[in-house]
C-alpha positions as CSV (number, residue, x, y, z in Angstrom):
1,M,0.0,0.0,0.0
2,A,1.4,3.4,-1.0
3,N,2.5,5.8,1.7
4,P,2.5,9.4,0.6
5,G,4.3,10.8,3.6
6,A,7.2,8.5,4.3
7,L,9.8,9.3,7.0
8,R,13.5,9.3,6.3
9,R,16.2,6.9,7.9
10,D,15.7,5.6,10.9
11,P,7.0,-0.3,31.0
12,W,3.3,-0.6,30.3
13,G,2.4,1.2,33.4
14,K,-12.7,16.8,23.1
15,G,-14.4,15.8,26.3
16,A,-17.5,17.1,28.2
17,R,-17.9,20.8,28.6
18,G,-16.3,22.4,31.6
19,A,-16.7,25.6,33.4
20,A,-15.7,28.9,31.9
21,N,-12.5,29.3,33.8
22,S,-9.2,28.0,32.3
23,S,-8.8,25.1,34.7
24,T,-11.5,22.8,36.0
25,T,-11.3,19.7,38.2
26,A,-12.4,16.2,37.3
27,R,-13.7,15.0,40.6
28,R,-13.3,11.5,42.0
29,G,-17.0,11.4,42.4
30,A,-17.4,11.4,38.7
31,G,-14.5,9.0,38.4
32,F,-13.9,9.0,34.7
33,L,-13.0,10.9,31.6
34,E,-15.6,10.4,28.9
35,I,-15.0,10.8,25.2
36,G,-18.0,10.0,23.0
37,P,-19.3,6.5,23.7
38,V,-16.1,5.3,25.4
39,S,-15.3,5.8,29.1
40,Y,-12.2,4.9,31.1
41,T,-12.0,5.0,34.9
42,I,-9.2,7.5,35.3
43,C,-8.7,8.8,38.8
44,A,-6.8,11.9,39.5
45,G,-3.1,12.6,39.9
46,M,-1.2,15.1,41.9
47,R,0.3,18.1,40.2
48,L,4.0,18.3,39.9
49,P,6.4,21.3,39.3
50,V,6.5,22.2,35.6
51,K,9.8,21.0,34.0
52,H,10.9,19.5,30.7
53,W,11.7,16.4,32.8
54,F,9.1,14.7,34.9
55,A,10.5,11.9,37.1
56,A,8.3,11.4,40.1
57,A,9.5,9.1,42.9
58,F,7.2,6.2,43.6
59,V,7.5,3.3,46.1
60,A,6.4,1.0,43.3
61,G,4.8,1.6,39.9
62,A,2.3,-1.2,40.5
63,V,1.1,0.3,43.8
64,A,0.9,3.7,42.3
65,M,-1.4,2.4,39.6
66,S,-3.6,0.4,41.8
67,P,-7.2,1.8,42.4
68,G,-6.5,2.5,46.1
69,A,-3.3,4.5,45.4
70,T,-4.8,6.5,42.6
71,D,-7.9,7.4,44.7
72,A,-5.5,8.9,47.2
73,A,-3.5,10.8,44.7
74,G,-6.0,13.6,44.2
75,D,-7.8,14.9,41.1
76,W,-7.2,15.2,37.4
77,K,-6.7,18.9,36.6
78,I,-8.5,19.6,33.3
79,I,-7.1,22.7,31.6
80,K,-9.3,24.5,29.0
81,V,-7.5,26.1,26.1
82,N,-9.6,27.7,23.4
83,G,-12.6,25.6,24.4
84,S,-10.7,22.3,24.2
85,D,-9.8,20.0,27.2
86,Y,-6.2,19.2,28.0
87,L,-4.2,17.6,30.8
88,S,-0.7,18.5,31.8
89,V,2.2,16.1,31.0
90,E,3.1,16.0,34.7
91,N,-0.4,15.1,35.6
92,V,-0.3,12.2,33.2
93,S,3.1,11.1,34.5
94,Q,1.9,11.2,38.1
95,F,-1.2,9.2,37.4
96,Y,0.6,6.3,35.6
97,G,3.6,6.4,37.8
98,L,5.9,6.7,34.7
99,P,8.6,9.3,34.2
100,A,8.0,11.6,31.2
101,E,10.2,13.8,29.1
102,V,9.2,16.6,26.7
103,A,11.7,17.4,24.0
104,S,11.8,20.9,22.4
105,S,9.8,21.6,19.3
106,G,11.5,20.3,16.1
107,N,13.5,17.6,17.9
108,A,13.3,14.1,16.5
109,L,12.6,11.2,18.8
110,E,14.6,8.0,18.5
111,S,12.7,5.0,19.9
112,G,15.9,3.0,20.4
113,A,17.4,5.8,22.4
114,A,14.3,6.5,24.6
115,K,15.3,7.1,28.2
116,S,11.7,7.4,29.6
117,P,8.6,5.3,29.2
118,L,6.8,8.5,28.0
119,E,8.6,10.9,25.6
120,F,6.8,13.8,24.0
121,V,7.8,16.6,21.6
122,S,6.4,20.0,22.1
123,G,4.2,21.0,19.1
124,S,4.2,17.5,17.7
125,R,1.9,14.5,17.7
126,E,4.9,12.1,17.9
127,V,5.4,10.2,21.1
128,I,7.4,7.3,22.3
129,I,5.5,5.0,24.7
130,N,7.4,2.1,26.3
131,G,10.1,2.1,23.6
132,A,7.8,2.3,20.5
133,R,6.8,5.3,18.5
134,S,3.1,6.2,18.4
135,W,1.1,9.2,17.1
136,L,-1.3,11.3,19.1
137,C,-4.5,12.7,17.6
138,F,-3.5,16.2,18.5
139,P,-0.1,17.9,19.1
140,V,1.3,18.5,22.5
141,I,1.0,22.3,23.3
142,E,2.7,24.6,25.7
143,H,0.4,26.9,27.6
144,E,1.3,29.1,30.6
145,G,4.5,27.2,31.3
146,R,2.9,23.8,31.0
147,F,3.1,21.1,28.4
148,L,-0.4,19.8,27.7
149,V,-1.9,16.7,26.1
150,S,-5.4,16.6,24.7
151,R,-8.0,14.9,26.8
152,T,-8.9,12.8,23.8
153,D,-5.4,11.5,23.6
154,V,-5.2,10.6,27.3
155,S,-8.3,8.3,26.9
156,K,-8.0,7.2,23.3
157,T,-4.2,6.9,22.9
158,I,-2.2,6.9,26.1
159,E,-4.5,4.8,28.3
160,P,-4.9,1.8,25.9
161,L,-1.2,1.9,25.0
162,V,0.1,2.1,28.6
163,R,-2.4,-0.3,30.1
164,P,-3.8,-2.5,27.3
165,H,-4.5,-5.3,29.9
166,R,-7.1,-3.0,31.5
167,V,-9.1,-2.4,28.3
168,P,-12.7,-3.9,28.7
169,N,-13.2,-7.2,26.8
170,V,-9.6,-7.1,25.6
171,G,-8.2,-10.5,24.5
172,K,-11.6,-12.1,24.0
173,L,-10.5,-14.3,21.0
174,R,-11.6,-17.4,19.3
175,T,-11.1,-16.6,15.6
176,V,-8.3,-14.7,13.8
177,V,-9.3,-13.3,10.4
178,L,-6.1,-12.8,8.3
179,D,-6.5,-10.5,5.3
180,P,-3.7,-10.8,2.7
181,G,-4.0,-7.4,0.9
182,H,-4.9,-7.0,-2.7
183,G,-5.2,-10.1,-5.0
184,G,-6.1,-10.9,-8.6
185,H,-6.1,-7.9,-10.9
186,D,-5.1,-5.7,-7.9
187,K,-1.3,-6.4,-7.6
188,G,-0.8,-3.9,-4.8
189,Q,2.7,-2.5,-4.9
190,V,5.3,-3.9,-7.3
191,S,9.1,-4.3,-7.0
192,R,11.6,-6.1,-9.3
193,Y,11.2,-9.1,-6.9
194,G,7.5,-9.5,-7.1
195,C,4.1,-8.2,-6.1
196,E,2.7,-7.1,-2.8
197,K,-0.3,-9.4,-3.2
198,D,1.9,-12.5,-3.4
199,F,4.1,-11.6,-0.5
200,A,1.1,-10.8,1.7
201,L,-0.6,-14.1,0.9
202,D,2.5,-16.1,1.7
203,V,2.9,-14.3,5.1
204,A,-0.8,-14.9,5.9
205,R,-0.5,-18.6,5.1
206,K,2.5,-18.9,7.4
207,V,0.7,-17.0,10.2
208,R,-2.3,-19.3,9.8
209,S,-0.3,-22.4,10.3
210,M,1.4,-21.1,13.4
211,L,-1.9,-19.9,15.0
212,Q,-3.7,-23.1,14.2
213,A,-1.1,-25.0,16.1
214,T,-2.1,-23.0,19.2
215,G,-5.7,-24.0,18.9
216,L,-7.1,-20.8,17.4
217,R,-9.6,-20.9,14.5
218,V,-8.1,-19.0,11.5
219,I,-9.8,-17.6,8.4
220,L,-8.1,-16.1,5.4
221,T,-10.1,-13.6,3.4
222,R,-8.6,-15.0,0.3
223,E,-6.9,-18.4,-0.2
224,G,-5.4,-17.7,-3.6
225,D,-4.6,-15.1,-6.2
226,Y,-8.0,-13.5,-6.7
227,F,-9.6,-10.2,-5.6
228,V,-12.0,-9.9,-2.7
229,P,-14.0,-6.7,-2.4
230,L,-13.0,-4.7,0.7
231,E,-16.5,-4.8,2.2
232,V,-16.6,-8.6,1.9
233,R,-13.3,-8.8,3.8
234,A,-14.9,-6.8,6.6
235,Q,-18.0,-8.9,6.5
236,I,-16.0,-12.1,6.9
237,A,-14.5,-10.7,10.2
238,N,-17.9,-9.3,11.4
239,A,-19.5,-12.7,10.9
240,A,-17.0,-14.6,13.0
241,R,-17.6,-14.9,16.8
242,D,-15.0,-13.4,19.1
243,S,-12.7,-12.5,16.2
244,I,-10.0,-10.0,15.4
245,F,-9.0,-8.8,11.9
246,V,-5.4,-8.5,10.8
247,S,-4.7,-7.1,7.4
248,I,-1.2,-7.7,6.0
249,H,0.4,-5.3,3.5
250,F,3.7,-4.0,2.3
251,N,4.5,-0.3,1.8
252,A,5.6,2.0,-1.0
253,T,6.1,5.7,-1.6
254,N,6.7,8.1,-4.4
255,D,8.3,10.7,-2.2
256,D,11.3,9.0,-0.6
257,P,13.0,6.0,-2.1
258,A,15.0,5.6,1.2
259,A,11.8,5.2,3.3
260,T,11.9,2.0,5.3
261,G,10.4,0.4,8.3
262,F,7.3,-1.0,10.0
263,E,4.1,0.7,10.8
264,I,0.6,-0.4,12.0
265,F,-2.8,1.2,11.8
266,S,-6.1,1.1,13.6
267,L,-9.2,3.2,12.9
268,T,-9.1,6.9,13.6
269,P,-11.4,8.0,16.5
270,R,-14.4,10.1,15.7
271,G,-13.6,13.8,15.8
272,A,-9.9,13.3,15.3
273,P,-7.5,13.6,12.4
274,S,-5.8,10.6,10.9
275,T,-2.0,10.4,11.4
276,S,-1.4,11.5,7.8
277,D,-3.8,14.5,8.0
278,S,-1.9,17.8,8.1
279,A,-4.9,19.8,9.4
280,V,-5.4,19.2,13.1
281,A,-7.5,22.3,14.1
282,P,-10.8,21.4,15.7
283,S,-12.6,23.2,12.8
284,A,-11.0,20.9,10.3
285,L,-11.9,17.6,12.1
286,S,-13.8,14.8,10.4
287,L,-17.0,13.6,12.0
288,Q,-16.8,10.2,10.4
289,P,-17.9,7.5,12.9
290,G,-15.2,5.9,15.0
291,S,-15.3,2.3,16.4
292,E,-16.9,0.9,19.4
293,V,-13.9,-1.4,19.8
294,D,-11.3,1.4,19.4
295,A,-9.4,0.6,22.6
296,Q,-9.3,-3.1,21.8
297,S,-7.9,-2.3,18.3
298,L,-5.2,0.0,19.7
299,A,-4.3,-2.7,22.3
300,L,-4.0,-5.2,19.4
301,S,-1.9,-2.7,17.5
302,A,0.5,-2.4,20.5
303,C,0.8,-6.1,21.0
304,I,1.6,-6.9,17.4
305,Y,3.8,-3.8,16.9
306,H,6.0,-4.4,19.9
307,S,6.5,-8.0,18.8
308,L,7.5,-6.8,15.3
309,L,10.1,-4.4,16.5
310,G,11.3,-6.8,19.2
311,H,11.9,-9.6,16.8
312,I,13.1,-7.8,13.7
313,P,15.4,-4.8,13.8
314,E,13.5,-2.5,11.4
315,F,13.0,1.2,11.6
316,D,10.1,2.2,13.9
317,R,7.5,4.2,11.9
318,G,4.9,3.9,14.6
319,I,1.5,3.0,15.8
320,K,-0.8,5.1,13.6
321,R,-4.4,5.9,12.8
322,A,-6.2,5.9,9.5
323,R,-9.6,5.5,7.9
324,F,-8.8,2.7,5.5
325,A,-11.9,1.0,4.2
326,V,-11.2,-2.4,5.8
327,L,-10.8,-0.6,9.2
328,R,-13.9,1.6,8.8
329,L,-16.1,-1.4,7.8
330,T,-14.9,-3.8,10.5
331,R,-16.8,-4.0,13.8
332,V,-14.3,-6.2,15.6
333,P,-10.8,-5.2,16.8
334,A,-8.9,-4.6,13.5
335,V,-5.4,-3.5,12.5
336,L,-3.5,-3.1,9.2
337,I,0.2,-4.0,9.2
338,E,2.7,-2.4,6.8
339,G,5.6,-4.8,6.8
340,G,8.3,-2.8,5.1
341,F,8.8,-0.8,1.8
342,L,8.9,-2.5,-1.5
343,T,10.3,0.7,-2.9
344,E,13.4,0.7,-0.7
345,R,16.1,-1.6,-2.1
346,G,17.1,-3.2,1.2
347,D,13.5,-3.7,2.4
348,G,12.5,-5.0,-1.0
349,R,15.1,-7.7,-1.0
350,L,14.2,-8.7,2.6
351,I,10.5,-8.9,1.8
352,A,11.3,-11.2,-1.2
353,N,13.2,-13.6,1.1
354,K,11.1,-16.5,2.3
355,D,13.1,-16.8,5.5
356,W,12.6,-13.2,6.4
357,R,8.9,-13.5,5.7
358,A,8.8,-16.5,8.1
359,K,10.4,-14.2,10.7
360,L,7.7,-11.6,10.0
361,A,4.9,-14.2,10.3
362,H,6.4,-15.4,13.6
363,A,6.4,-11.9,15.0
364,I,2.8,-11.4,14.0
365,R,1.8,-14.7,15.5
366,V,3.6,-13.8,18.8
367,G,1.8,-10.4,18.8
368,I,-1.6,-12.0,18.4
369,E,-0.9,-14.5,21.2
370,S,0.2,-11.5,23.4
371,Y,-3.1,-9.8,22.7
372,R,-5.0,-13.0,23.5
373,A,-3.1,-13.3,26.8
374,L,-4.4,-9.9,27.9
375,G,-7.8,-11.4,28.5
376,T,-6.6,-14.3,30.6
377,K,-3.5,-13.0,32.5
378,K,-4.7,-9.5,33.0
379,Q,-1.1,-8.4,33.0
380,P,0.9,-6.0,30.9
381,P,2.2,-7.6,27.7
382,L,5.9,-7.7,26.7
383,V,7.3,-4.7,25.0
384,V,10.2,-4.2,22.6
385,A,12.9,-4.3,25.2
386,D,11.5,-7.5,26.7
387,Y,11.5,-9.3,23.3
388,R,15.1,-8.2,22.6
389,R,16.3,-9.3,26.0
390,Q,14.7,-12.7,25.3
391,A,16.7,-12.9,22.1
392,G,19.9,-11.7,23.6
393,S,21.5,-8.3,24.5
394,E,21.6,-7.2,20.9
395,P,19.0,-7.5,18.1
396,T,19.9,-10.2,15.6
397,E,20.6,-9.3,12.0
398,P,17.6,-9.6,9.7
399,A,17.6,-12.5,7.2
400,G,18.9,-11.2,3.9
401,S,18.8,-12.4,0.4
402,N,22.4,-12.5,-0.8
403,G,21.9,-13.6,-4.3
404,G,18.8,-11.9,-5.4
405,L,15.7,-13.4,-6.9
406,K,16.6,-17.1,-7.2
407,E,17.1,-17.3,-3.4
408,A,14.3,-14.8,-2.6
409,D,11.1,-16.5,-3.5
410,A,10.7,-20.3,-3.7
411,S,7.4,-20.1,-1.8
412,V,6.0,-17.2,-3.8
413,M,7.1,-19.0,-7.0
414,E,4.8,-21.8,-6.0
415,L,1.9,-19.3,-5.7
416,V,2.3,-17.4,-9.0
417,G,4.5,-19.5,-11.2
418,K,8.3,-19.3,-11.9
419,W,7.9,-17.6,-15.3
420,K,7.0,-14.4,-13.5
421,F,10.4,-14.3,-11.9
422,L,12.7,-14.4,-15.0
423,P,15.4,-11.7,-14.7
424,P,14.9,-8.6,-16.8
425,A,16.9,-8.0,-19.9
426,P,20.2,-6.2,-19.2
427,T,19.2,-3.1,-21.1
428,S,16.0,-2.6,-19.2
429,A,15.7,-1.9,-15.5
430,P,12.1,-0.8,-15.1
431,R,11.1,0.9,-11.9
432,A,8.1,-0.2,-10.0
433,S,5.0,1.6,-11.3
434,I,3.6,3.0,-8.1
435,E,1.3,5.4,-9.9
436,S,-0.6,2.7,-11.7
437,A,-0.9,0.4,-8.8
438,P,-4.0,0.5,-6.6
439,I,-3.2,2.0,-3.2
440,V,-6.3,1.2,-1.2
441,P,-5.8,-1.4,1.5
């Protein structure tokens, strides 16, 4: 799937109207912040001195986050700015018992170098949460000496990413619907090594075998090289009991041939911009419906994404929001994975390598199992650092394709026929035609 705005390079701990004054208090009696149809029980946190570095001292993070401890902490301090509700970064830090840092505007965050569980950038929607990049609905703002996060993001982004194990009905899972993107006449993106539709199907088949071995029921939206309408893919997931929907794609961009890395999407909340939207002013917001399982979808995104980054050393592009058709039409927890860029030479060679695709399938399977465990263990899932510690002190090198096409694709050749993989004539080195390829998920 094409990405028009590609980036270069490279522990889980607008609301209701308030009064006319600039700061109002969310009382413990109310006990929650409510955004649309979704509510989270969020008790209050004590206010801390305003600094760029917020590192509160706690006896234990688990105690600080327990219901009794949070009840004793005080109140959320809701700050009104131009009619919108915000919470200070120090208030968020105190509530979750997690140190937080705010970088100056224009600074780039590096997930691998994150020093705090919560790292924000002033004036930006970019945030690092537990070692993985994510994207807020609205930028962090500075107001009267404080850094503020929108109330929407506290309940819709930060809460399910920091505490996915506390999301209602999370991990309720009997059936996994795997959706290999594109198919048939819709090739998806194209590289000199092959087509997105074939790579996606191969990964989905590998994930299916792995999940079936754990006792889960697995459905593929397509079993071969044919096109399935997007609404039918969603209907398959909606018809399955206690299901999740995982759409598998590979990325491409016209703008930056060096763009690389993983990213994952769930549906944009109602009243918020998607990650790729440049306009974030309230007057420009879309009122398209959100999802009743928004928090579960974001928890699923987090579980899969941390597994991806923890098992494969790819660039972290982040946990994102979008209004892709398969996400809009699906009424169960749903995500769309972008497993690297076919338009980047290194990524393209890796994607074409069957061993690397097996690693990708394994990481997706582990992420799904991590999500499933949320419903039974009721404990925080593993994060990037945990997976890397399990594998050793340093990430392993990704599987590469040393010799090019003949090593790259024995399994895909079985799907589409060897004749499609004949090397091009020496005089012709055609570039992938991104413009002509369908880019809908």
